[in-house]
Residue, then its C-alpha position, 0 to 999 in steps of 0.5 A: m457499548i460498541t468501541q471501534e478500534y483501527v489499524y492501518a495498512y500501507a502498501a507499495v507495489s511494483i507493477a513490473d514484478g509484483e514486489l510488494d512492500t507493506l507496513i502496518l502502522p497505528q495511524v494515518n497521518s504525516h508521521c506514519m507516512q514518513l515512516f512508510l516512505d523511508e521504509v520503502a526507499s530503504r528496502h530498494p536503495n538502488d531503485r528509482i521509485i515513483l509512488a502513485l498516491d491519492g489526495a489524502g492529507w497525509h500524502r500531500s503534507h508539506t512536512l514529508k521529506l522524500p528520500h533521494n530515490l523516491r518521488l510522488l505522483m499524485l493521482p487525480p481527485y476521486s479516482p481510486e481506480l487509477n491506483p493499483v494498490e486499491n485492487l490489492w485491498d479489495e483482494l485482501r478483504e475478499k480472500s482474508f477478511h470476508n465475514r470475519v469477526f475478531d475478538s480483539l485489535d491484536a487478533l485482527e492485526n495478527h491476521l492482517e500481518a499474516a495475510m499481507r506476508d502471504m500476499e508479499k510472497d506471491r508476486e505472480c498473483v500480486q502482479s496479475i492484480v496490479a499490472w494493468p495493460w494501460i499502466i504497463n503500456s504507459l511505462m514502456k513508452 
């Protein structure tokens, strides 16, 4: 019998400097999204944050209470290519999870945590993945 278990990675990235904030949470739902939004806002209390999100239900929940320094920008439907974080997930899968099998969910989560921590430390690499010219140009206007 095959059993599937899941763990979920949340991420926010600054295209200006490659700073990456991540959390690993047990579910994708409004409660976990609220935890993530609160965490990102608390890590950057003096910054004004615009977080680009796709149309997932937990991104659009009316129960979310936005921190004072954070706003959401909803991307058009079916346009993951507009979200810089999607390229980080591709990088993570390719570099850290290619052809890997884990004995347990804990082993996978430990590996994911280490990989995300390494990515958080390498701002230059992160910025090279997410700072697309069209995004930078649109912010500079």
